[in-house]
C-alpha positions in Angstrom: 83.1 106.6 76.1 81.7 105.4 79.1 79.4 107.7 81.4 78.7 106.5 85.1 76.2 108.8 86.8 75.9 109.5 90.4 74.9 106.2 92.3 75.7 103.9 89.6 78.5 101.4 90.0 78.8 97.9 91.8 78.9 97.9 95.7 81.7 95.5 96.9 83.4 94.5 100.1 87.1 95.5 99.9 89.3 93.1 101.6 91.1 94.0 104.7 89.2 96.9 105.3 86.7 97.9 108.2 84.0 100.5 108.3 84.2 100.9 104.7 81.6 100.9 102.1 83.1 100.8 98.6 81.6 101.2 95.1 83.3 100.2 91.8 82.6 103.0 89.3 84.8 101.4 86.4 85.4 97.8 86.4 88.5 96.6 84.4 86.7 93.4 83.6 83.8 95.0 82.0 84.9 98.4 80.5 88.7 99.2 80.7 91.5 96.8 80.4 93.6 98.3 82.8 91.6 101.1 85.0 89.6 100.4 87.9 88.0 103.6 89.7 86.2 103.1 92.9 84.7 105.4 95.6 85.3 104.4 99.1 83.5 105.6 102.4 85.0 105.2 105.5 83.4 105.5 108.9 85.1 107.0 111.8 87.5 104.5 113.0 87.5 102.7 109.7 90.5 101.9 107.5 92.5 99.1 105.9 95.1 96.8 107.3 98.8 96.9 106.2 98.9 95.1 102.7 100.3 95.7 99.2 98.8 95.2 95.7 100.2 94.7 92.3 98.3 97.7 91.0 99.5 101.3 90.8 97.2 103.2 92.9 96.3 107.0 93.9 94.0 108.2 96.4 92.1 111.5 96.0 90.4 112.7 99.3 87.0 114.1 98.8 86.1 114.5 102.4 87.3 113.7 105.9 90.8 113.1 106.9 93.0 109.8 106.5 96.1 108.8 107.9 98.2 106.6 105.5 101.1 104.7 106.7 104.0 102.8 104.8 106.8 101.0 106.1 108.8 104.0 106.6 106.5 107.2 105.9 103.3 108.5 107.0 100.7 111.1 105.7 97.7 112.7 106.8 95.4 113.5 104.0 92.8 115.9 104.0 90.4 117.0 101.1 92.0 117.8 97.9 95.2 115.8 98.8 96.1 112.9 96.5 98.7 110.2 97.3 100.3 108.1 94.8 101.3 104.3 95.8 103.5 102.3 93.6 102.7 98.8 92.8 103.9 96.4 95.6 104.2 99.4 98.2 102.4 98.4 101.6 100.1 100.8 103.2 97.5 101.0 105.8 94.7 103.5 106.3 92.9 105.0 109.2 90.3 107.6 109.4 91.1 110.6 111.6 88.6 112.3 113.9 84.9 111.8 113.9 83.9 112.6 110.5 83.5 110.0 107.9 86.0 110.1 105.1 85.5 109.6 101.3 88.1 108.8 98.8 88.4 108.4 95.1 90.5 105.4 94.4 92.2 104.9 91.0 94.0 101.8 90.3 95.7 100.6 87.1 97.3 97.3 86.2 100.9 97.4 85.3 102.5 95.6 82.5 
């Protein structure tokens, strides 16, 4: 088991993100072989450029509102919503409105 308390984790700069403060809560290099869990705080107007990842991802919205666009689809996520993103699937993220947004980001390596 591994307990990670409030405020614990490694702060990092997420590539191709703007207005984002990210904290890695569980690092696959140090604890788990596959699982990477982070908490991302986006300022109003913040987001992430269109990109993809070889990781399987899920976004769980804790607060605020985000629009996530793919190549052919678009979703507006609000607190309590979760979005699954398959490995290699491109996505773009943008905060909606004037409130910051906080999301739990769960990523896992695919064999």
